TORDRENVEX-760350 format. One record per residue (C-alpha): x, y, z; residue in one letter; chain. Coordinates in Angstrom, 3 decimals, always signed. Layout:
TORDRENVEX-760350
+----------+----------+----------+---------+--------+
:        X :        Y :        Z : residuo : cadena :
+----------+----------+----------+---------+--------+
:        X :        Y :        Z :       A :      A :
...
+----------+----------+----------+---------+--------+
END
This chain:
TORDRENVEX-760350
+----------+----------+----------+---------+--------+
:        X :        Y :        Z : residuo : cadena :
+----------+----------+----------+---------+--------+
:   -4.154 :   -3.670 :  -64.143 :       M :      A :
:   -6.989 :   -1.750 :  -62.629 :       K :      A :
:   -7.635 :   -4.613 :  -60.215 :       F :      A :
:   -4.070 :   -4.475 :  -58.888 :       Y :      A :
:   -4.214 :   -0.683 :  -58.598 :       Q :      A :
:   -7.455 :   -0.937 :  -56.660 :       K :      A :
:   -6.011 :   -3.622 :  -54.398 :       R :      A :
:   -2.853 :   -1.602 :  -53.744 :       N :      A :
:   -4.969 :   +1.428 :  -53.000 :       F :      A :
:   -7.004 :   -0.532 :  -50.448 :       L :      A :
:   -3.812 :   -1.881 :  -48.865 :       V :      A :
:   -2.434 :   +1.645 :  -48.529 :       I :      A :
:   -5.703 :   +2.852 :  -46.989 :       I :      A :
:   -5.650 :   -0.073 :  -44.574 :       G :      A :
:   -2.062 :   +0.625 :  -43.529 :       V :      A :
:   -2.817 :   +4.311 :  -43.007 :       L :      A :
:   -5.918 :   +3.490 :  -40.984 :       A :      A :
:   -3.897 :   +1.079 :  -38.840 :       F :      A :
:   -1.261 :   +3.748 :  -38.252 :       M :      A :
:   -3.897 :   +6.291 :  -37.223 :       V :      A :
:   -5.528 :   +3.816 :  -34.831 :       I :      A :
:   -2.152 :   +2.918 :  -33.350 :       K :      A :
:   -1.228 :   +6.598 :  -32.977 :       A :      A :
:   -4.521 :   +7.313 :  -31.220 :       D :      A :
:   -3.965 :   +4.338 :  -28.926 :       E :      A :
:   -0.465 :   +5.556 :  -28.086 :       G :      A :
:   -1.730 :   +9.058 :  -27.329 :       K :      A :
:   -4.558 :   +7.751 :  -25.166 :       E :      A :
:   -2.241 :   +5.457 :  -23.209 :       L :      A :
:   +0.393 :   +8.167 :  -22.790 :       F :      A :
:   -2.189 :  +10.671 :  -21.547 :       T :      A :
:   -3.648 :   +8.177 :  -19.093 :       K :      A :
:   -0.509 :   +6.445 :  -17.811 :       L :      A :
:   +2.500 :   +8.647 :  -18.517 :       C :      A :
:   +1.498 :  +12.333 :  -18.591 :       S :      A :
:   +1.038 :  +12.689 :  -14.806 :       P :      A :
:   +4.802 :  +12.232 :  -14.389 :       C :      A :
:   +6.357 :  +12.867 :  -17.820 :       H :      A :
:   +6.300 :  +15.422 :  -20.626 :       T :      A :
:   +7.517 :  +15.420 :  -24.222 :       I :      A :
:   +9.717 :  +18.401 :  -25.070 :       N :      A :
:   +8.339 :  +20.371 :  -22.121 :       K :      A :
:  +10.895 :  +19.742 :  -19.422 :       G :      A :
:  +11.309 :  +17.453 :  -16.442 :       R :      A :
:   +8.281 :  +16.754 :  -14.279 :       L :      A :
:   +8.236 :  +13.950 :  -11.691 :       V :      A :
:  +10.192 :  +11.797 :  -14.123 :       G :      A :
:  +12.400 :  +12.716 :  -17.085 :       P :      A :
:  +11.296 :  +14.480 :  -20.256 :       D :      A :
:  +10.736 :  +11.648 :  -22.725 :       L :      A :
:  +11.656 :  +13.529 :  -25.903 :       A :      A :
:  +14.115 :  +11.444 :  -27.974 :       N :      A :
:  +13.995 :   +8.642 :  -25.409 :       I :      A :
:  +14.081 :   +6.087 :  -28.247 :       S :      A :
:  +17.511 :   +7.420 :  -29.210 :       D :      A :
:  +18.843 :   +6.859 :  -25.698 :       K :      A :
:  +17.531 :   +3.374 :  -24.953 :       R :      A :
:  +16.775 :   +0.275 :  -26.999 :       S :      A :
:  +13.108 :   -0.488 :  -27.797 :       P :      A :
:  +13.318 :   -3.786 :  -25.907 :       E :      A :
:  +14.668 :   -2.076 :  -22.788 :       W :      A :
:  +12.024 :   +0.655 :  -22.950 :       L :      A :
:   +9.189 :   -1.864 :  -23.294 :       V :      A :
:  +10.504 :   -3.828 :  -20.308 :       S :      A :
:  +10.863 :   -0.656 :  -18.245 :       F :      A :
:   +7.353 :   +0.530 :  -19.086 :       I :      A :
:   +5.795 :   -2.811 :  -18.235 :       Q :      A :
:   +7.699 :   -3.354 :  -14.986 :       S :      A :
:  +10.469 :   -0.963 :  -14.031 :       S :      A :
:  +10.559 :   -2.570 :  -10.585 :       Q :      A :
:  +11.377 :   -5.998 :  -12.044 :       T :      A :
:  +14.128 :   -4.486 :  -14.181 :       L :      A :
:  +15.605 :   -2.681 :  -11.175 :       I :      A :
:  +15.428 :   -5.809 :   -9.020 :       A :      A :
:  +17.239 :   -7.780 :  -11.731 :       S :      A :
:  +20.271 :   -5.532 :  -11.279 :       G :      A :
:  +19.993 :   -3.758 :  -14.639 :       D :      A :
:  +22.538 :   -0.928 :  -14.461 :       E :      A :
:  +20.596 :   +1.573 :  -16.573 :       E :      A :
:  +17.362 :   +0.975 :  -14.660 :       A :      A :
:  +19.112 :   +1.405 :  -11.325 :       N :      A :
:  +20.846 :   +4.556 :  -12.546 :       A :      A :
:  +17.465 :   +6.107 :  -13.412 :       V :      A :
:  +16.065 :   +4.939 :  -10.076 :       Y :      A :
:  +18.867 :   +6.627 :   -8.122 :       K :      A :
:  +18.773 :   +9.791 :  -10.255 :       E :      A :
:  +15.132 :  +10.323 :   -9.358 :       Y :      A :
:  +15.472 :   +9.968 :   -5.586 :       N :      A :
:  +14.695 :   +6.233 :   -5.476 :       N :      A :
:  +11.156 :   +6.953 :   -6.654 :       L :      A :
:   +9.710 :   +3.822 :   -8.229 :       L :      A :
:   +7.705 :   +4.142 :  -11.414 :       M :      A :
:   +4.504 :   +2.083 :  -11.097 :       P :      A :
:   +4.370 :   -1.068 :  -13.202 :       D :      A :
:   +2.000 :   -0.513 :  -16.128 :       Q :      A :
:   -0.589 :   -3.121 :  -17.220 :       P :      A :
:   +0.155 :   -2.819 :  -20.924 :       V :      A :
:   +1.000 :   -5.381 :  -23.592 :       S :      A :
:   +4.128 :   -5.210 :  -25.718 :       T :      A :
:   +2.153 :   -3.756 :  -28.646 :       S :      A :
:   +0.622 :   -1.112 :  -26.370 :       Q :      A :
:   +4.037 :   -0.194 :  -24.984 :       A :      A :
:   +5.326 :   +0.162 :  -28.536 :       N :      A :
:   +2.305 :   +2.341 :  -29.379 :       A :      A :
:   +3.284 :   +4.643 :  -26.506 :       I :      A :
:   +6.879 :   +4.786 :  -27.764 :       L :      A :
:   +5.700 :   +5.552 :  -31.308 :       D :      A :
:   +3.546 :   +8.395 :  -29.997 :       Y :      A :
:   +6.472 :   +9.822 :  -28.003 :       I :      A :
:   +8.766 :   +9.541 :  -31.028 :       K :      A :
:   +6.345 :  +11.282 :  -33.394 :       N :      A :
:   +4.899 :  +13.887 :  -31.039 :       D :      A :
:   +5.902 :  +17.428 :  -31.964 :       R :      A :
:   +3.583 :  +19.410 :  -29.712 :       S :      A :
:   +6.398 :  +20.821 :  -27.642 :       G :      A :
:   +8.991 :  +21.488 :  -30.351 :       D :      A :
:   +8.268 :  +25.197 :  -30.467 :       Q :      A :
:   +8.061 :  +25.625 :  -26.720 :       E :      A :
:  +10.993 :  +26.671 :  -24.595 :       T :      A :
:  +10.262 :  +25.973 :  -20.969 :       I :      A :
:  +13.231 :  +26.739 :  -18.778 :       S :      A :
:  +11.209 :  +27.435 :  -15.642 :       V :      A :
:   +7.616 :  +26.352 :  -15.298 :       T :      A :
:   +5.510 :  +28.754 :  -13.284 :       Q :      A :
:   +4.807 :  +27.321 :   -9.848 :       D :      A :
:   +1.084 :  +26.843 :   -9.275 :       I :      A :
:   +1.653 :  +27.752 :   -5.617 :       L :      A :
:   +3.023 :  +31.224 :   -6.390 :       T :      A :
:   -0.034 :  +33.053 :   -5.074 :       N :      A :
:   -1.176 :  +30.627 :   -2.385 :       T :      A :
:   -1.701 :  +31.757 :   +1.207 :       T :      A :
:   -1.980 :  +30.270 :   +4.690 :       A :      A :
:   -5.678 :  +29.769 :   +3.958 :       E :      A :
:   -4.791 :  +27.271 :   +1.215 :       N :      A :
:   -2.633 :  +25.325 :   +3.667 :       I :      A :
:   -5.443 :  +25.199 :   +6.241 :       I :      A :
:   -7.923 :  +24.054 :   +3.592 :       E :      A :
:   -5.448 :  +21.434 :   +2.406 :       G :      A :
:   -5.022 :  +20.100 :   +5.948 :       R :      A :
:   -8.796 :  +19.817 :   +6.374 :       L :      A :
:   -9.083 :  +17.952 :   +3.062 :       L :      A :
:   -6.132 :  +15.673 :   +3.818 :       F :      A :
:   -7.416 :  +14.764 :   +7.285 :       S :      A :
:  -10.983 :  +14.205 :   +6.118 :       G :      A :
:  -12.411 :  +16.927 :   +8.354 :       K :      A :
:  -13.645 :  +18.548 :   +5.159 :       K :      A :
:  -15.114 :  +16.132 :   +2.577 :       P :      A :
:  -13.901 :  +16.219 :   -1.009 :       L :      A :
:  -16.337 :  +17.801 :   -3.449 :       T :      A :
:  -16.832 :  +14.675 :   -5.556 :       N :      A :
:  -16.954 :  +12.253 :   -2.648 :       G :      A :
:  -13.478 :  +10.759 :   -2.918 :       G :      A :
:  -11.676 :   +9.162 :   +0.029 :       A :      A :
:   -9.571 :  +11.487 :   +2.167 :       S :      A :
:   -5.796 :  +11.147 :   +1.872 :       C :      A :
:   -5.457 :  +10.133 :   +5.515 :       I :      A :
:   -7.360 :   +6.928 :   +4.749 :       S :      A :
:   -4.133 :   +5.479 :   +3.331 :       C :      A :
:   -1.310 :   +7.986 :   +3.878 :       H :      A :
:   +0.411 :   +9.632 :   +6.794 :       N :      A :
:   +2.350 :  +12.864 :   +7.297 :       V :      A :
:   +4.397 :  +14.331 :  +10.104 :       K :      A :
:   +2.101 :  +17.089 :  +11.345 :       D :      A :
:   +1.262 :  +17.970 :  +14.952 :       D :      A :
:   -2.206 :  +19.099 :  +13.858 :       H :      A :
:   -3.194 :  +15.599 :  +12.760 :       I :      A :
:   -3.985 :  +13.040 :  +15.466 :       F :      A :
:   -4.020 :   +9.805 :  +13.467 :       S :      A :
:   -2.724 :   +8.683 :  +10.085 :       N :      A :
:   -3.253 :   +5.917 :   +7.561 :       G :      A :
:   -0.620 :   +3.210 :   +7.190 :       T :      A :
:   -1.669 :   +1.471 :   +3.972 :       L :      A :
:   +0.423 :   +3.611 :   +1.616 :       A :      A :
:   +3.505 :   +5.812 :   +1.431 :       K :      A :
:   +4.384 :   +8.492 :   +4.000 :       D :      A :
:   +3.867 :  +11.807 :   +2.178 :       L :      A :
:   +5.912 :  +14.029 :   +4.498 :       T :      A :
:   +8.776 :  +14.493 :   +2.015 :       E :      A :
:   +6.769 :  +14.043 :   -1.180 :       T :      A :
:   +6.801 :  +17.723 :   -2.106 :       Y :      A :
:  +10.569 :  +17.945 :   -1.689 :       E :      A :
:  +11.006 :  +14.999 :   -4.058 :       I :      A :
:   +8.395 :  +15.896 :   -6.693 :       M :      A :
:   +7.795 :  +19.623 :   -6.422 :       G :      A :
:   +4.466 :  +21.310 :   -7.020 :       S :      A :
:   +4.269 :  +20.209 :  -10.660 :       A :      A :
:   +4.744 :  +16.562 :   -9.763 :       G :      A :
:   +2.387 :  +16.531 :   -6.781 :       V :      A :
:   -0.383 :  +18.359 :   -8.636 :       S :      A :
:   +0.037 :  +16.140 :  -11.713 :       A :      A :
:   -0.393 :  +12.958 :   -9.663 :       I :      A :
:   -3.405 :  +14.378 :   -7.810 :       L :      A :
:   -4.974 :  +15.373 :  -11.113 :       N :      A :
:   -4.374 :  +12.058 :  -12.877 :       S :      A :
:   -3.119 :   +9.338 :  -10.501 :       P :      A :
:   -0.764 :   +6.849 :  -12.214 :       P :      A :
:   -0.820 :   +4.407 :   -9.303 :       F :      A :
:   -3.354 :   +1.565 :   -9.801 :       P :      A :
:   -5.101 :   +1.669 :   -6.412 :       V :      A :
:   -5.240 :   +5.449 :   -6.352 :       M :      A :
:   -6.456 :   +5.566 :   -9.957 :       A :      A :
:   -9.352 :   +3.224 :   -9.155 :       V :      A :
:  -10.207 :   +5.119 :   -5.966 :       T :      A :
:  -10.560 :   +8.464 :   -7.736 :       Y :      A :
:  -11.754 :   +7.260 :  -11.139 :       A :      A :
:  -15.275 :   +8.533 :  -10.480 :       D :      A :
:  -14.337 :  +11.000 :   -7.741 :       N :      A :
:  -11.810 :  +13.349 :   -9.308 :       K :      A :
:  -10.354 :  +16.157 :   -7.255 :       L :      A :
:  -11.235 :  +19.716 :   -8.257 :       T :      A :
:   -8.546 :  +22.230 :   -9.279 :       K :      A :
:   -9.026 :  +24.083 :   -5.996 :       E :      A :
:   -8.606 :  +20.881 :   -3.982 :       E :      A :
:   -5.453 :  +19.960 :   -5.900 :       I :      A :
:   -4.051 :  +23.438 :   -5.230 :       L :      A :
:   -4.877 :  +23.294 :   -1.505 :       D :      A :
:   -3.504 :  +19.775 :   -1.026 :       L :      A :
:   -0.307 :  +20.664 :   -2.884 :       T :      A :
:   +0.112 :  +23.774 :   -0.730 :       A :      A :
:   -0.432 :  +21.673 :   +2.395 :       Y :      A :
:   +2.131 :  +19.050 :   +1.376 :       L :      A :
:   +4.644 :  +21.808 :   +0.672 :       R :      A :
:   +4.038 :  +23.152 :   +4.178 :       S :      A :
:   +4.401 :  +19.675 :   +5.680 :       V :      A :
:   +7.694 :  +19.151 :   +3.866 :       S :      A :
:   +9.094 :  +22.494 :   +5.045 :       K :      A :
:   +7.902 :  +22.170 :   +8.644 :       E :      A :
:   +8.646 :  +18.490 :   +9.207 :       R :      A :
:  +11.744 :  +19.151 :  +11.334 :       Y :      A :
:   +9.710 :  +21.174 :  +13.807 :       Y :      A :
:   +6.889 :  +18.669 :  +14.214 :       Q :      A :
:   +6.651 :  +16.283 :  +17.149 :       H :      A :
:   +3.464 :  +14.287 :  +16.699 :       P :      A :
:   +2.343 :  +12.739 :  +19.988 :       A :      A :
:   +2.850 :   +9.012 :  +20.319 :       D :      A :
:   -0.085 :   +7.629 :  +22.276 :       F :      A :
:   +1.078 :   +4.043 :  +22.006 :       G :      A :
:   +2.373 :   +3.759 :  +25.606 :       I :      A :
:   -0.576 :   +5.735 :  +26.992 :       T :      A :
:   -3.064 :   +3.469 :  +25.243 :       F :      A :
:   -1.193 :   +0.402 :  +26.479 :       A :      A :
:   -1.236 :   +1.621 :  +30.131 :       V :      A :
:   -4.925 :   +2.528 :  +29.988 :       Y :      A :
:   -5.686 :   -0.748 :  +28.278 :       G :      A :
:   -3.971 :   -2.740 :  +31.036 :       I :      A :
:   -5.749 :   -0.679 :  +33.719 :       F :      A :
:   -9.185 :   -1.273 :  +32.151 :       V :      A :
:   -8.407 :   -4.982 :  +31.750 :       F :      A :
:   -7.435 :   -5.320 :  +35.449 :       V :      A :
:  -10.563 :   -3.459 :  +36.583 :       M :      A :
:  -12.782 :   -5.673 :  +34.444 :       L :      A :
:  -11.044 :   -8.771 :  +35.781 :       L :      A :
:  -11.522 :   -7.661 :  +39.403 :       L :      A :
:  -15.184 :   -6.894 :  +38.727 :       S :      A :
:  -15.685 :  -10.347 :  +37.268 :       I :      A :
:  -13.995 :  -11.966 :  +40.288 :       I :      A :
:  -16.153 :  -10.009 :  +42.771 :       V :      A :
:  -19.330 :  -10.819 :  +40.889 :       L :      A :
:  -18.303 :  -14.454 :  +40.650 :       Y :      A :
:  -17.761 :  -14.710 :  +44.418 :       I :      A :
:  -21.139 :  -13.122 :  +45.142 :       K :      A :
:  -22.944 :  -15.255 :  +42.646 :       R :      A :
:  -25.904 :  -17.406 :  +43.662 :       K :      A :
:  -24.587 :  -20.879 :  +44.306 :       K :      A :
:  -27.986 :  -22.554 :  +44.372 :       K :      A :
:  -31.166 :  -22.122 :  +42.446 :       S :      A :
:  -34.041 :  -19.976 :  +43.713 :       V :      A :
:  -36.242 :  -23.050 :  +43.751 :       N :      A :
:  -33.846 :  -24.732 :  +46.216 :       Q :      A :
:  -34.231 :  -21.828 :  +48.679 :       D :      A :
:  -38.010 :  -22.051 :  +48.458 :       I :      A :
:  -37.872 :  -25.812 :  +49.011 :       F :      A :
:  -35.645 :  -25.383 :  +52.075 :       N :      A :
:  -38.011 :  -22.812 :  +53.624 :       R :      A :
:  -40.985 :  -25.102 :  +53.133 :       Q :      A :
:  -39.093 :  -28.024 :  +54.633 :       T :      A :
:  -38.148 :  -25.981 :  +57.711 :       T :      A :
:  -41.753 :  -24.847 :  +58.319 :       V :      A :
:  -43.059 :  -28.433 :  +57.990 :       T :      A :
:  -40.552 :  -29.749 :  +60.482 :       N :      A :
+----------+----------+----------+---------+--------+
END
């Protein structure tokens, strides 16, 4: 009898340990992958508040959406497309998680109670006390004219914005001109603090932005969003093309002139001819 009691006790301990490990895994994954855009019982951020999400969608659907929302949307799934349209056609990045990891995240969301006692109707805007100085600093950081404290790549390396003060822009990633209008200060600052996008996450993994830099960049993107209708960035495409053609023609003419004036015979031939003339 004692043997069975001991065995049952060990089984219970094992189950509890497994549950704790799974809960910790879910929390870690949620913090890393989900928290930049979502909260639990704390209101809407970039994406929806995920409290009670398991009551609104089936586990299978949620796992599929977590792993690849873009695939689900492309398949024509009505619920996925409804969420996509509700949140300004902003795609949630596909997450490199297994089915068990996705379920661990869902279990953590379902059992989390950290926000039950909090009533957040309006979250205080982090930009409440910012000034024009923050916008200027943000522009310098975005354009790379001022290096980031921890050595990260400047935003302009991959992104572009509509701003007359910036001469050139990156074209590898999304245009950020309207990002603030779509995400708000909470969303922009959350993504800058903990990027959920794979390439961005790798880029800043060891080069995190400071709180001051996040504040300045968020203030700058708000300014860009508000002022975008009054910006007329110069397009130097035609100018560069004209100058390029002009330089090409000048180089071609120079080559032709030099070719005509080239030596047609070797120096040794001239010496030989002079000697032959003197002998004769």
